[in-house]
C-alpha positions in Angstrom: 2.2 10.7 2.0 -0.1 7.7 2.6 -2.9 8.1 5.1 -5.4 5.9 6.8 -8.8 6.6 8.3 -9.5 4.3 11.2 -13.0 3.4 12.6 -12.4 6.0 15.3 -12.6 8.8 12.7 -9.0 9.7 13.4 -6.3 9.9 10.7 -3.1 7.9 11.0 -0.2 8.7 8.7 2.8 6.9 7.6 5.8 9.3 7.8 6.8 10.8 4.5 10.4 9.4 4.7 8.8 5.9 4.8 6.1 6.4 2.2 8.5 8.1 -0.2 11.0 5.2 0.1 8.5 2.3 -0.3 10.7 1.0 -3.2 13.4 0.1 -0.7 13.2 -3.4 0.9 14.3 -2.2 4.3 11.5 0.4 4.4 8.9 -2.3 3.6 10.2 -4.4 6.4 10.0 -1.4 8.8 6.4 -0.7 7.7 5.5 -4.3 8.5 7.1 -4.0 11.9 5.5 -0.6 12.8 2.1 -1.0 11.2 1.7 -4.8 10.9 -1.3 -4.8 13.3 -3.3 -2.3 11.3 -6.9 -3.3 10.8 -7.6 -1.1 7.7 -5.7 0.0 4.6 -3.6 3.1 4.2 -4.6 5.3 1.3 -2.6 7.8 -0.9 -1.3 8.5 -4.3 1.8 7.3 -6.1 4.2 9.4 -8.2 1.9 8.9 -11.2 -1.1 10.4 -9.4 -2.8 7.0 -9.1 -4.8 6.1 -6.0 -3.2 3.4 -4.0 -4.3 1.3 -1.0 -1.7 -0.4 1.1 -2.7 -3.3 3.4 0.1 -4.0 5.9 0.3 -7.2 7.9 3.1 -8.5 10.0 3.9 -11.1 7.3 3.5 -9.1 4.1 2.1 -6.1 2.2 -0.5 -5.8 -0.5 -0.3 -2.7 -2.6 -3.5 -2.1 -4.6 -3.1 0.5 -7.4 -6.0 2.0 -9.4 -4.0 2.6 -12.5 -4.6 5.5 -14.9 -5.3 3.0 -17.7 -8.4 1.7 -15.8 -6.9 -1.5 -14.4 -6.6 -2.5 -10.7 -3.1 -3.9 -10.0 -2.2 -5.9 -6.9 1.5 -6.1 -5.9 2.4 -8.6 -3.2 5.5 -8.4 -0.9 6.5 -11.1 1.5 7.6 -11.0 5.2 11.1 -10.1 4.2 9.9 -7.1 2.1 10.7 -8.8 -1.1 8.5 -8.5 -4.2 6.5 -11.7 -4.7 4.0 -11.2 -7.5 1.6 -9.1 -9.4 -2.1 -9.7 -10.2 -4.9 -7.8 -11.9 -8.2 -7.6 -10.1 -10.1 -6.2 -13.1 -11.1 -2.7 -14.1 -12.2 0.2 -12.0 -13.4 2.4 -14.8 -15.7 -0.3 -16.4 -14.9 0.8 -20.0 
């Protein structure tokens, strides 16, 4: 499950059936429709136990992964839920 802490100190969650099916294009489109006005990132873990932050906008999603190898990977998805690109932001472990 991916969770988000808002400024109001409440926890908002993305339902498991959506978070677990993020790999599906139609789920990413649904996330943008339902959570596209979110002002902060959703946080959770992926299947590899890596910390992920998901920024959801009405016109796209950015998935930031703190990989086990120390690198920070950014995956970009467009307004149709299609994968656009991947970038690396540097290292989080500063080895």
